[in-house]
N, C-alpha and C positions, 0 to 999 in steps of 0.2 A: 201613622198612615202613609206618610210620604216615604219613610224608610222601608216599610213593608212593600210598597209598590215598586220602589227602586230595586229591592231584592228580588221580587218576582220577575221584573223586566230583565234583570241580569240572568236569572235562571232560564228564561225563555230564549235569550240570545245564546246561552251556552248550549241549548238543545237544537239550535239551527244547524243543519248539515251544510258544511262549507266545503268547497273543492280543496283537494290536497295541494299543498305548495309544491310547485315543480322546480326541480333543480335546474339552473341554467345550463344549457348544453355547451355554450361557448366558454371554454376555459379561461379566456381573457376576461370576460365579464365576471365570471365566478371569482377570479383572483382579485379583480378590482373591488368587488363587493366585500370579500373577506378582508382585504387590506384597509378598506374604509373603516371597519371595526364598529359599525353602527348596528346594534342589536336591540330589539325592543321586546321586552317580556311584560305581558299584561298592561301594555300601553305605556310602559315606562322605558324611556330611551336610556340605554347604558352605553355611552360613548367613552372610550378610554381617554384619559387626559392626554394632552400633547406630549408629556414627558414619559409616557409609557409606550412600550413596543406592541405592535399588532401581532407579533410572532413571526413576521417575515422580514423585518428590517430592524436595525439597531438605532435607537433614538439618538439624535444629535445632542451634543453638549452645547451649552450656551456659548462657549468660547471656541467653537469649531471654526476652522479656516474658511475663508470665503469660497474657495474652490469646492470644498466638501458641501457647503450649504447650497451652492449652485447646482451640484449634481443631485442632491436630495430634492431640491425644488423642481428640477426637470423630471425626476421620477414621479413626483406627486402630480405634476401637470399631465404627464402621459397617462397615468392611471385614471385621472379624472376624465380624460377624453375617452378612454376605452370604456368606462362605465356607461357613458351616454351613447355609444355607437350601437345602432341596430344592425348594421351590415359591416362586414370587414372592408377596410379601405383599400383602394386600388391606386397605385402610383402611376401617374401618366407623365411622360417626358418625351422630348423630341428624339425619335428613333426611326430607323429605316428597316425594311424587311430584309430577310436573309438573301433574297434574290436581287435586291436592288443593286445597281452598279456601284453605289457609294458604300455598300456594306463591306465591313472587314471580316465577315464570317466566311470561313473557308472549309469547314468540316462537312462534307457531303458524302460521308462513308455509307449512309443509308442507300444512296442511289447505286453505289457499287454492289451492295447486297442485293438490291432489286434487280440489277443486271444479271446476276447469277441465278436468282429465282426465275427470271424470265427465260433464261437458257434451259433451266431444269424443266420448266413447263413445255418448252419446245421439244425437248428430248422425249418426255413422257408421251406427248401427243403423237410424235412421229412413231414411237414404238407401238402404241396402241393401233395406229393406222396400219402399220406393217403386219401386226398380228392378224388384223382383220383381213388384209389382202392376201398375205402369203403364208400366214401361220408362224412366222418367225419375227422376233422383235427388231432385228437389224438386217439390212441388206449386206451382201458380201462382196460387192464389186470393189470398193475402195479398200476393204480389209484384205482382200486378196492382193491388191497392188502393194499394200504396206508390207506384207510378209513375203513378197516375191524378191528373189535375189538377195536375201538377207545376209547370207554368208559371204557372198562376193562383195557386197557393199561394206560389211564390217572389215574384212581383210584389206580391201582396197583403201578404205579410209585410214586404217592404221599405217599402211605403207606410205600413203600420201603425207601423213603427219610426221612420220619418222624421217622422211626424205628432206623435210625442211631443216633438220639438224645438221645438214652439210654446211650450213652457214657458219657453224662454230669453228671447224678446222680452217675454213676460208678466212675468217676474221683473224685467227691466230697467225696464219700465213702472212696476211697483209701487215699485221703489226710487227712481226719479226723482220720483215724485208727492209733492206736498206737501198734497194734499187727500183726497178720498174714495177715490182709487184706491190708497191705502196698503194694505199687507198686512192690518193689523188691522181695516180698515174694509171696503172692497169687494173687496180683493185676494183674500182667502181664499174668499169665496163665488164669485167669478168662476172661480178655479182649480178649485173643487169642482164647479161646474156643467160646466166643460169636461171634467173627468175622467169625470163620469157620462155625458155625451153620447158621449164617446170610447169608453167601455166598451160602451154599448148598441149603437153602430154596429158595432164589430168583433166582438162576440159574435154578432150576427145575420148578419154577412157570410157565413160558411160556409153558413148555412141558405138565404140568398138565392141563392147560387150552386149549391146542392145538391151539396156536396162529399161524398166518401166519409168514413166515420167516422175513418179513419187521418189524413187531412189535417185534418179538423175538430178532432180532439183535440190535434194538434200546434199548430195555429193558436190554439186556445183557451188552451192552457197558455202559449204565448208571449205572448199578449195579457195574461194575468194577471200574468206576470213583468214586462212593461214597464209595466203599470199601477202596480205596486208601486215600480218604479224611478222613474217619473215623479212619483208622489206623494211619495216621499222627497226627491227633488231639489227639488220646488216648495216643500214645507212647511219644509224645513230652510233653504233660501235665503230664504223669507219671514220666518222667525224671525230670520235674520241681518240682513235689511233693517230690521226693527223695532229690533234692537239697535243698528245703525248710526245710525238716526234718534235714538235716545235718547242715544248718545254725542255726536252733533253738537249736540243740544239742551243738553247740559251746559256748552257754551261760554257760555251765559247761565243760570247756575244759579238765578237768581231765579224764572224761570218754568218750569224743567224739573222733571220728576218725579225724586224721590230714592229711589224704591222699589228694592229689591234687584234685581240683575241676574238674569235668568232663564237658567238653564242648560238647554240642550237635552239630553235624555238621550242618552248614547252608546249605540251598538249593543251594547256589551259590558257595560253597566251592569246589575248585578243588581237584581231587583225590590225587595229590602229596601233597597238603596242608594237607589233612586228615592224610596221613602217617607221615608227619613231626610233626603235632600237637600230634599225638599219641605217637611218640618217645619222644617228649618233655615232655609229661605228665608222662611218665615212669621215666624220669630223675628227675623230680621235686617231685616225691612222697616222703613224710616224710621230705621234706626240706623247706617247706613254713612256714612262721611265721603265727601265728593265725590272725594277722591283715590282712595280704595279703590274707589268705584263706577266711576270712569273706568277703573281698572286691570282690574276684573272685566269690564266691557263690551268693552274692547280685547282681553282674553284670549279672550273668546267669539268674536270676529271673526277669530282667528288659528288656523291649522291646528295639530293636535297636534304635528307635527314642526317647526312654526315657519317654514315656507318659503312659505306662501300665506296671504294676508289677503283677506277679503271687501272689495270686490267684484271682485278680480282674477280670480276663478274663473268669472265669468259670460261665458264664451267658448264658441264652438262646439267648439274643440279639447278643452277640459275636459269638455264634455258627452259627446262621442264617446268619450273615454277612460273616462268613468264607465259608459257604456252597455256597453263591452266588458269592463269589470272584472267578475269573478264575485262580485258582491255586490248586495244589494237596498237597502242603506242608504248614502245619500250622505254623503261627508265631503269637506272641502276638500282633503285630501291622504291618500294611502295609502302604507304602507311598500312598498318595491320591492326586487326582487332586482337584481343587477348586470347580468345579461344574460339573454337567452332561450336555454334549452337546446333546440336544434333537434332533436336526437335524441329527447329526452324528449317534445317536441311531436309528433314523427312517431309514436312508439309509442302515445301517448294517442289520437291521431287514428285510428290503425289499430284500436285497441281499441274505439273508438266504433262503427265499422262492424262489427266482429266481434260486439259485443253486440247490435246491431240484427239481424244475421243470426241469432243464437241466439234472440232474441225472436220473430223470424218463424217459425223452425222450431218453437219451442214452441207458438205459436199455431196453426200449420197442422196439427200432428200431434196435439196433446193437448188443445186447448181448443175450437177451432171444431167438430171432429167430434162431440165430446160434446154441445155445445149444440145442434147441428143435429139429432142423433138424438133428443135429449130433446124438442125442440120438435115433431118429427114425431110422437112417441109421445103427447104431450099433446094435439095437435090431431087425432088420429085418432078412433077410436071413443070413445064417452063413458066416462069413468072416474069412479069414486067418489072422495071426498075422500081416502080411505086410499090408493088407487092413485096419485093425483096426489102425495100426500105421499111415497110410496115412490120414485116417479120422480124427484122433486125431491131427495130424500136421496141417491139413487144418483148423480145428476149432481154434487151437491156433493162427495161422497166421491171421485169420479173427477177432480175439478178441484183437489183439495187440493195435491197435489205440483206440478202444472204452474203453479199460481198462486204457490206458494212460490218456485219457480225464477224465474218472471217478476218477482216483487217484488225478489229479490236482484239480478237483472240490471238492472232499472230503477234500483235504488240505485247499482250500480256505474257504469252508463253516465252517470248524471247527476252524482253527487257525487264520483266519483273521476276520470272520464275527460273529460267535457265541461267541467266547471268547472276541472279541472286543466289542460286544454288552453288555455282562455282565460286562466288564471293565467299560463301560460308566455308567451302572446302579449303580454300587458300587463305582464309582470314583476311581477305581483301577489304580494306576499311572504306574505300570510296565507292559508295553504292549509287552515285549520281548518274544513272544510265539514261535518264530522260528528264525533260522539263515539262512545263505545262503547254505541250504542243496543241492541245485542244482549244487554247485561246489564241492561236496564231491568226494574224491578219493577212499574211501572204505566204507564198511557198518558200521564200528565202528564210523567213522566220521559222517555218515548220521544219525545214532541213536542218536548222541549227538545234532544234529542241527535241525532236522525236527520237533521234538516234545519236546520242552523245558520243559513243565510242567511234563510230564512223565519221562523225563531224570533226572530232579531235584529230583523227588520222588525216582526213582531207585537208584540214587547215594547217597541220604541221608539216606533212610530207608532200602535198601537192601544191597548195597555195603558197606555203612558205618557200618551197624550192623554186617555183616559177616566178615568184615576186621579185627575186634577185635580178631577173633578166628582163621582165616585161612590166607593163603598167598594172595598176591594181585591177582595172576593169578586165584587162586581158587575162590576168591570173584567175579572176573569178570565172570567166568564161571557160578557161581550160579546166578548172576544177569541176564545173558543171558538166562539161563534155565527158570527162572520165567517169563521173558518177552515172551519167546517162548510159554510157557504154556498158557499165557493169549491170545496170538494170536490164538493158536489152539482151545481154548475154543470159541472164537468168530466165527471162521470158522466152528466149529462143530454145533453151534447154527444156522448158516445160512443154511447149507446143511443138518443138522441133521444126520451127519455122523462123526465118529471119525476115521480118517485115519492116522493122524500123518504127513501128507505131510507138513503142515505149520510149525510144530515144527522142522521137519528135515531140511527144507529149511533155517530156521533162525539159527539153530545150525551150519549149513555148512558155515555160514558167517565167523565164527572164523578162520578156516584154510585158507580161501581166504584172510582174513585180514592179517594173518601172512605172506602169500606169497607176498601180495602187499606191505608189509613194509620191505621186504628184500632190500639189497643194489642194486640189479639188477633191481628191479621194482619200488622201492619207490621213486626214483629220477625222475620219468616220470609222472608228475601230469596230463598232457593231456591224456596220454594213460590210466591212472587209472580212470579218469573221464569218458572216453568213455566206459570202462568196467563197471563202475557203472551204467551208463544209459542203457546199453544193458541189464544188469541183472534186472534193474528196470522195463524195458518195457516187458521183457520176463516173469519175475517172476509171476505177478498177473494172466496173461493169462494161464500159465502152471498150476498153483495151482488150478484155477477155473475149467479148463478142467479136471484135475485129480479128483477133488472132485465130480463133477457133472456127468462125463461120465464114470468113472472107478469104 
């Protein structure tokens, strides 16, 4: 009876509809369950003995080393923890966010992509608005200016560049001379007078041909660039010719000068290093042996890489190569890459034209209309000084964002794409054309970081030359004045007005730098960076409004 009841109860249990077993979705849980090896069939547990494998690991022998036993124990412990987890574990530790000042994270390339997407949206919006208003996607005013006087500009620019090559025969003449035409005697004044006459001629050339402002500003900037290139080539080779004459004179040491060898400052030499080397040279005068002096002079005549020695560099090929290299400081030799990356050159060239297109759109849509409308309002009915001030302030406020975009595009097209393209053409290896100028805390730091080629030139040929005769502060002041005059020249060519606003604005940077470096302000980098960006955004708009509207 009891056995019959038990049999019927078991049949009833077998007839009960039960839910289907669900396979665990978490693979870690599934693996833990399979590795556990516990399987029950008809209520009977079939667990493999410890000496058998589960199919996923090799059983340990009793005489296994302690290190192997520890690893096996750790694996079993982890599997046991995984089996009982309902949710995946999250590891928490002491970390800072990417934008935290203490963060070491530096990859913000996504914002660079966002910048270009924003410019694309601006272009599409402007084109749709132009189609609605005029039926054409683009305005033609700036495009007409860009294509005006193209042949005259190209031929004039070619002649201007070729004319700098007169420095080669002049340097050969100064080197071969044994009289008054040596560099230290008449050579330096002749070269300086040639450069002054050359600059006056080519700066006035666009005015004589009555070019548009777009062609004039390009030609003026190119003229200033090649003036710096020619100056660096001539004065460095002039120094080397003097050094060679001194080395040759030591063959007769009785009549030769034994003063210490003069080291021409490198383009990467820090200002403090210049001062220390200058003091060291004063102490070494008349104390060097002839052998050491010969070695120092010979070392000065040899390139940093040791493959070129003066005067082997006084060739047309060497000068053309220097003209094409993206640098303003002449050296006997530059580090080179193995070969030109042609696809990289193609993309950089395409980016140059893309940036020029964006600059044109920005000028046509957001800068020129504001200036034109403000000029009409100021020239209309008489206004009080308050009304004129309000019109000027409104114009400046409307130009803030367009000029900020223009500044960023000019920076990219010059220092990233144009210089990068010429670096690819010449296999120029040093692509350090700028530093993180966007983190600058004052204008002196900005001037060092945002334009490395010009900074190297000013430090080597202006500061380094004047520092021999004046104090450090005076040499800095002279360097700033020459830089400010160059900026004023460019602004005068754009607007065809000499007002001095640009010169005054740049010279005012020095007292602001002095204030920002006091102990009360200097220790606040975030505050100083905010002040820098405010002045960077306001400056171009104010200067443009003053030159055009006042």
